[in-house]
C-alpha positions as CSV (number, residue, x, y, z in Angstrom):
1,M,-19.3,19.8,-9.9
2,K,-20.4,18.0,-13.3
3,Q,-18.6,14.8,-11.9
4,V,-20.5,14.9,-8.6
5,Q,-23.8,15.1,-10.5
6,H,-22.8,12.2,-12.8
7,G,-21.7,10.3,-9.7
8,T,-24.9,10.9,-8.1
9,H,-26.8,9.7,-11.0
10,L,-24.7,6.6,-11.3
11,S,-24.9,5.8,-7.5
12,S,-28.7,6.1,-7.7
13,A,-28.9,3.8,-10.7
14,L,-26.7,1.4,-8.9
15,Q,-28.8,1.3,-5.9
16,E,-31.8,0.6,-8.1
17,D,-30.3,-2.1,-10.3
18,P,-26.8,-3.2,-8.9
19,T,-26.6,-5.8,-11.7
20,N,-26.9,-3.6,-14.6
21,S,-23.7,-3.9,-16.7
22,D,-24.3,-0.7,-18.6
23,I,-24.2,1.1,-15.2
24,H,-20.9,-0.7,-14.3
25,E,-19.5,0.4,-17.7
26,S,-20.5,4.1,-17.0
27,I,-18.8,3.8,-13.6
28,K,-15.7,2.3,-15.1
29,A,-15.5,5.3,-17.5
30,Q,-16.0,7.7,-14.6
31,L,-13.3,6.1,-12.6
32,G,-10.8,6.8,-15.3
33,S,-9.8,10.3,-13.9
34,S,-9.2,11.7,-10.6
35,D,-12.2,14.1,-10.9
36,G,-14.3,11.3,-11.9
37,I,-13.2,9.1,-9.0
38,R,-13.9,12.0,-6.6
39,G,-17.3,12.6,-8.1
40,F,-18.4,9.0,-7.9
41,M,-17.0,8.3,-4.5
42,V,-18.5,11.4,-2.8
43,S,-21.9,10.3,-4.2
44,Y,-21.6,6.6,-3.5
45,L,-20.1,6.8,-0.1
46,T,-22.5,9.7,1.2
47,S,-25.7,8.0,-0.1
48,E,-28.7,8.2,2.0
49,D,-29.3,4.5,1.8
50,T,-29.4,3.3,5.4
51,S,-30.0,-0.5,4.5
52,P,-27.5,-3.0,5.8
53,E,-26.7,-3.7,2.1
54,A,-25.4,-0.2,1.7
55,L,-22.3,-1.3,3.6
56,T,-21.6,-4.0,1.0
57,V,-20.1,-3.3,-2.3
58,P,-22.4,-4.8,-5.0
59,D,-20.5,-7.5,-7.1
60,G,-20.6,-5.6,-10.4
61,L,-19.0,-2.4,-8.7
62,A,-16.6,-4.6,-6.9
63,E,-15.2,-6.0,-10.2
64,V,-15.1,-2.5,-11.6
65,L,-13.1,-1.3,-8.6
66,R,-10.8,-4.3,-8.8
67,E,-10.1,-3.6,-12.4
68,K,-9.5,0.0,-11.9
69,T,-7.2,-0.7,-9.0
70,R,-5.0,-2.7,-11.3
71,S,-5.2,-0.3,-14.2
72,N,-5.3,3.2,-12.5
73,P,-3.7,2.7,-9.0
74,K,-2.0,6.1,-9.0
75,D,-5.3,8.0,-8.9
76,L,-7.8,5.4,-7.3
77,V,-5.8,4.1,-4.5
78,P,-4.8,7.4,-2.6
79,L,-8.3,8.7,-3.2
80,A,-9.9,5.5,-1.8
81,F,-7.8,6.0,1.3
82,M,-8.7,9.6,1.6
83,N,-12.3,8.5,1.7
84,V,-11.6,6.5,4.8
85,I,-9.2,8.9,6.5
86,M,-11.2,12.2,6.2
87,P,-14.5,10.9,7.5
88,T,-12.8,8.8,10.2
89,A,-11.1,12.0,11.5
90,M,-14.3,14.1,11.2
91,S,-16.3,11.5,13.2
92,T,-14.3,12.7,16.2
93,M,-14.1,16.4,15.1
94,H,-17.8,17.1,14.7
95,N,-19.6,18.6,17.5
96,E,-23.1,17.4,16.4
97,E,-24.0,13.8,17.0
98,E,-25.7,13.4,13.7
99,L,-22.6,14.6,11.7
100,R,-20.4,12.2,13.8
101,K,-22.7,9.4,12.7
102,S,-22.8,10.4,9.2
103,S,-19.0,10.7,9.0
104,A,-18.7,7.2,10.7
105,K,-21.1,5.7,8.1
106,T,-19.1,7.3,5.2
107,A,-15.8,5.8,6.7
108,K,-17.4,2.4,7.0
109,R,-18.5,2.5,3.4
110,G,-15.0,3.6,2.4
111,L,-13.5,0.6,4.2
112,S,-15.9,-1.6,2.2
113,V,-14.5,-0.1,-0.9
114,L,-10.9,-0.5,0.3
115,A,-11.6,-4.2,1.2
116,T,-12.7,-4.8,-2.4
117,M,-9.4,-3.3,-3.7
118,A,-7.2,-5.2,-1.2
119,G,-4.8,-7.5,-3.0
120,E,-5.3,-6.1,-6.4
121,H,-2.2,-3.9,-6.5
122,P,0.7,-3.6,-4.0
123,S,0.1,0.1,-3.6
124,V,-3.1,-0.8,-1.6
125,K,-1.0,-2.5,1.2
126,S,1.8,-0.1,1.1
127,N,-0.4,2.9,1.4
128,A,-2.4,1.3,4.4
129,E,1.0,0.7,6.1
130,A,2.3,4.1,5.5
131,I,-0.9,5.6,6.8
132,L,-0.7,3.5,10.0
133,D,2.9,4.5,10.4
134,V,2.2,8.1,10.1
135,A,-0.7,7.8,12.4
136,V,1.2,6.1,15.2
137,G,4.4,8.1,14.5
138,N,6.6,5.3,13.3
139,K,9.6,6.4,11.3
140,R,10.6,3.9,8.6
141,E,14.2,3.7,7.5
142,D,13.7,0.9,4.9
143,G,11.9,0.7,1.6
144,D,10.0,3.4,-0.3
145,S,9.6,6.5,1.7
146,T,7.3,8.1,-0.9
147,P,4.0,6.9,0.7
148,I,5.3,7.9,4.2
149,E,6.0,11.4,2.9
150,Y,2.8,11.8,1.0
151,W,0.7,10.8,4.0
152,T,2.7,12.8,6.5
153,S,2.0,15.8,4.2
154,F,-1.7,15.0,4.0
155,F,-2.0,14.6,7.8
156,D,-0.1,17.9,8.3
157,K,-2.3,19.6,5.7
158,W,-5.5,18.7,7.5
159,G,-4.1,19.3,11.0
160,Y,-5.0,15.9,12.4
161,K,-4.5,15.7,16.1
162,D,-3.8,12.7,18.3
163,E,-7.4,11.7,18.7
164,Q,-7.9,11.6,14.9
165,K,-4.6,9.9,14.4
166,K,-5.6,7.2,17.0
167,D,-8.9,6.6,15.1
168,I,-7.1,6.5,11.7
169,S,-4.5,4.0,13.1
170,E,-7.3,1.8,14.5
171,S,-9.0,1.8,11.1
172,M,-5.8,1.0,9.2
173,S,-5.0,-1.7,11.7
174,I,-8.4,-3.3,11.2
175,F,-8.1,-3.0,7.4
176,L,-4.6,-4.6,7.3
177,S,-5.4,-7.5,9.6
178,S,-8.7,-8.2,7.9
179,N,-7.2,-8.2,4.4
180,Y,-3.5,-9.1,4.7
181,D,-2.8,-10.8,7.9
182,K,-4.5,-14.1,7.2
């Protein structure tokens, strides 16, 4: 809970002054642990800001995310993907239109974060490919099966059905084609 409160404070400060290097350093410190990553991301991605700029990762935060992707991919990369997968799935699971819209907005913000991280560590692309494979039911025989096993377990844990898997696969396809298939 403390990390979420701290993340909320940092997200608000970032909105007020996206160029403040002291805020960037504080965010960098918070992104040093999985609890800190969760706390910041939940606050940043679910911000009430509805301006068009809210879907764009500020330059200072983008640099922090790139650095942390290179230095702490084991924690940051899977959590960043979860912050796309879960709201993408929830946008079709919610019955209320407002909740659907909120989840879709969170997923879009999460994709903006992922786009910032693209190319900074091989695990970003390999996780995206594994998520896509799991969502469409592809069985991979070559390469490292660890990401496939991880995301299969994740999908099973949350009980994603065909509709959610379709939405997740579309999201990953767009992410991969926008960031790697150039």
